[in-house]
C-alpha positions in Angstrom: -91.6 35.3 184.4 -91.5 34.4 180.6 -91.7 31.0 179.8 -89.3 29.7 177.1 -90.3 27.1 174.9 -91.2 23.5 175.0 -94.6 21.9 175.2 -95.3 21.7 171.5 -98.0 20.5 168.9 -99.9 23.3 170.0 -97.4 25.2 171.9 -93.9 25.0 170.7 -90.8 22.9 171.1 -87.3 24.0 171.9 -85.4 24.7 175.1 -86.9 27.0 177.6 -85.5 30.5 177.7 -86.6 30.8 181.3 -87.7 29.2 184.4 -91.2 29.6 186.1 -94.2 27.2 185.4 -93.3 27.2 181.9 -89.9 25.4 181.4 -91.8 23.3 178.7 -94.2 25.8 177.3 -93.8 24.4 174.0 -94.0 20.8 174.4 -97.8 20.5 175.3 -98.3 20.1 171.8 -101.8 20.5 171.8 -101.8 22.7 174.9 -103.2 25.4 172.6 -106.2 25.0 170.5 -107.5 21.4 170.7 -109.0 18.6 168.9 -112.1 18.4 166.8 -115.5 18.9 168.3 -119.1 18.1 167.5 -119.0 17.3 163.9 -116.0 19.1 162.9 -113.5 16.9 160.9 -110.6 18.8 162.3 -107.7 18.0 164.8 -106.9 21.1 166.8 -103.8 22.4 168.8 -104.9 21.4 172.2 -105.7 17.9 170.9 -104.4 14.7 169.5 -105.9 13.3 166.6 -109.3 14.4 165.1 -111.7 12.8 167.4 -115.8 13.5 166.6 -117.2 14.8 169.8 -114.3 14.4 172.3 -112.9 17.3 174.0 -109.2 18.8 173.9 -106.5 16.8 175.1 -103.3 18.5 174.3 -100.9 16.1 172.8 -97.2 16.2 173.9 -94.2 16.1 171.8 -91.1 14.3 173.0 -88.8 17.0 171.9 -85.7 18.4 173.6 -86.1 19.1 177.5 -85.8 22.7 178.7 -83.5 23.7 181.4 -84.1 26.7 183.8 -81.2 29.0 182.7 -81.9 31.9 185.0 -83.5 32.8 188.3 -85.5 32.0 190.3 -83.7 28.4 190.4 -84.3 26.0 193.2 -80.3 26.1 193.5 -77.0 27.7 192.4 -73.4 26.6 191.9 -70.9 25.2 189.4 -72.3 21.4 190.0 -75.8 22.4 189.4 -74.9 24.2 186.3 -72.8 21.4 184.9 -75.6 18.9 185.6 -78.3 21.1 183.9 -75.9 21.5 181.1 -75.7 17.9 180.5 -79.7 17.5 180.1 -79.8 18.7 176.5 -77.1 16.6 175.1 -76.5 13.7 177.4 -79.6 13.1 179.8 -78.3 9.7 180.8 -74.9 11.5 181.9 -77.0 14.0 183.6 -78.8 11.3 185.5 -75.5 9.7 186.5 -74.1 12.9 187.7 -77.1 13.8 189.8 -77.2 10.5 191.3 -73.6 10.4 192.2 -74.1 14.2 193.5 -77.0 13.1 195.8 -74.9 10.4 197.3 -72.6 13.0 198.5 -74.9 15.4 199.7 -75.7 17.3 196.7 -79.1 18.5 198.1 -81.9 20.2 196.3 -79.9 21.0 193.1 -78.9 17.3 192.7 -82.6 16.2 193.2 -83.9 18.7 190.8 -81.3 17.8 188.1 -82.1 14.2 188.4 -85.9 14.7 188.2 -85.3 16.5 185.1 -82.9 13.9 183.7 -85.9 11.4 184.4 -88.2 13.4 182.4 -85.7 13.9 179.5 -85.2 10.2 179.5 -89.1 9.3 179.1 -89.8 8.7 182.6 -92.1 11.7 183.1 -94.1 10.5 185.9 -91.1 9.6 188.2 -89.6 13.1 187.5 -92.8 14.8 188.1 -93.3 13.1 191.4 -89.8 14.0 192.4 -90.4 17.6 191.6 -93.7 17.8 193.4 -91.8 16.6 196.4 -88.9 18.9 196.1 -91.2 21.9 195.7 -93.4 20.9 198.8 -90.1 20.4 201.0 -87.7 23.1 199.7 -86.8 26.2 201.7 -86.1 28.0 198.6 -88.0 31.4 197.9 -91.5 31.1 196.8 -90.9 31.9 193.1 -88.2 29.2 192.9 -90.7 26.6 194.6 -93.6 27.9 192.2 -91.0 27.3 189.2 -90.6 23.8 190.2 -94.2 23.1 190.8 -94.8 24.4 187.3 -92.2 22.0 185.9 -93.9 19.3 187.8 -97.4 20.2 186.3 -96.0 20.1 182.6 -94.2 16.9 183.3 -97.4 15.3 184.4 -99.0 16.3 181.2 -96.2 14.5 179.3 -97.1 11.6 181.5 -100.8 12.1 180.3 -101.9 12.7 183.9 -103.8 16.0 183.4 -105.3 15.8 187.1 -102.0 15.9 188.8 -100.8 18.5 186.3 -103.8 20.5 187.4 -103.0 20.1 191.0 -99.1 21.0 190.5 -100.2 24.1 188.7 -102.5 25.3 191.2 -99.7 24.8 194.2 -97.5 26.8 191.9 -100.1 29.6 191.7 -100.6 29.5 195.4 -97.1 30.8 195.6 -97.0 33.2 192.7 -100.6 34.0 191.8 -99.9 36.6 189.3 -97.8 34.6 186.9 -99.3 34.5 183.4 -97.1 31.4 182.4 -98.5 29.5 185.5 -102.1 30.5 184.5 -101.6 29.4 181.0 -100.1 26.1 182.1 -103.0 25.5 184.4 -105.4 26.2 181.6 -103.7 23.5 179.4 -104.2 21.0 182.3 -108.0 22.1 182.6 -108.6 21.9 178.9 -107.1 18.1 179.1 -109.8 17.6 181.6 -112.5 19.2 179.3 -113.1 21.9 181.9 -113.2 24.7 179.4 -114.7 27.4 181.4 -111.9 26.9 183.8 -109.4 27.1 181.2 -111.0 30.2 179.9 -111.1 32.1 183.2 -107.2 31.4 183.7 -106.4 32.3 180.3 -108.6 35.7 180.6 -106.5 36.3 183.8 -103.3 35.7 182.1 -104.3 38.3 179.2 -105.2 40.7 181.7 -101.8 40.5 183.2 -100.1 40.3 179.9 -102.1 41.2 176.8 -99.3 40.6 174.2 -99.6 36.7 174.7 -100.4 35.3 171.1 -100.3 31.8 172.6 -103.0 32.7 175.3 -105.0 34.1 172.8 -104.8 30.9 170.5 -105.7 28.7 173.6 -108.6 30.9 174.6 -109.9 30.7 170.9 -109.9 27.1 171.3 -111.7 27.1 174.5 -114.2 29.5 173.3 -114.8 27.0 170.2 -115.5 24.2 172.8 -118.0 26.6 174.6 -119.8 26.8 171.2 -118.9 30.5 170.8 -117.4 30.8 167.3 -117.5 34.5 167.0 -115.3 35.0 170.3 -113.1 32.1 169.3 -112.6 34.0 165.9 -111.9 37.4 167.6 -109.1 35.7 169.7 -107.3 34.0 166.8 -107.7 37.1 164.9 -105.8 39.0 167.6 -103.3 36.2 168.0 -102.3 36.4 164.2 -102.3 40.2 164.3 -99.6 40.1 166.9 -97.8 36.9 165.3 -98.8 36.4 161.8 -96.6 33.2 161.7 -97.8 31.6 164.7 -98.3 27.9 163.7 -101.0 27.1 166.5 -102.9 30.2 165.5 -103.1 29.0 161.9 -103.9 25.8 162.9 -106.9 27.0 164.9 -108.0 29.7 162.2 -108.3 26.8 159.9 -110.5 25.0 162.1 -112.8 27.7 162.2 -112.7 28.5 158.6 -113.4 24.8 157.8 -116.4 25.1 160.2 -117.9 27.8 158.1 -117.3 25.9 154.9 -114.2 27.9 153.9 -112.2 25.0 152.5 -109.6 27.0 150.5 -108.9 29.3 153.6 -108.7 26.3 156.0 -106.4 24.5 153.5 -103.9 27.5 153.1 -103.8 28.0 157.0 -102.9 24.2 157.7 -100.4 24.0 154.8 -98.6 27.2 156.3 -98.7 25.7 159.7 -96.9 22.7 158.5 -94.5 24.7 156.6 -93.6 27.0 159.5 -93.5 24.1 162.3 -92.4 20.8 160.3 -92.0 17.6 162.3 -94.0 19.0 165.2 -97.4 17.7 166.7 -98.9 21.0 165.3 -97.9 20.0 161.8 -99.2 16.4 162.5 -102.6 17.9 163.4 -102.7 20.1 160.4 -101.8 17.1 158.1 -104.4 15.1 159.6 -107.1 17.9 159.0 -106.0 18.1 155.3 -106.5 14.6 154.8 -109.9 14.7 156.3 -110.6 17.8 154.1 -109.6 15.9 151.0 -111.3 12.9 151.9 -114.6 14.9 151.5 -117.6 14.7 153.7 -118.5 10.7 152.9 -115.1 9.7 154.7 -115.4 11.9 157.8 
């Protein structure tokens, strides 16, 4: 099950290309690396603003909401397709359509679309709650239920509730335990809770299942960094950028590691490139913050 795109800032932003636990894979802006640790002046992919000794807490971009365009889906039919198609262009219209459809017996497809519309309109906690309930009560196949739990988990991250995100992702993995996307999603929630070893374990399992996942390598690099293993962090980010040289989150993370070694020019180049590749995203915002801190000099950190 390949995630499309959507939790960003340290993941990406766009419409999901597939279902699964990763409908918003790019939206957890900092869902990848993370914010600054120890005395580092940098902000990182899995985090928000630079914060001295704090742990990584993925920022969340309020970008476009991804839709599940391919199976496994919780429902099928023309009405479901129509409702989902409205989400990207008219979320209020999707909500009204779903609400009216529920009143006429629309069933699980209508409930799901209404929950997605809630998230699209900024009410992430209501949408997440509805999707958790739907996944728990549905008679759909396990893979479809897992995808909805995964969506709920990402919506909980958007609602800044990583504890519930972790619970939803764990329920999803109880149904489809070998889904790398869901493992990556759960690692993001764990990192938000500063459970870096748990995040590392999930990312290692995801990479065992699918080694060509630069996103997982970048996130694991950040986890290693938080666990004070800079050599292993460097190895992972180097592998990620070997697979995807223009990965903005990888460049953000490599810049952090370079800055920590005193390689100011290299750090600056990586962060400027990340901004160029992903303007107007949380990743770019974090890279810009890092550049400002870098230019401020040690007396301003």
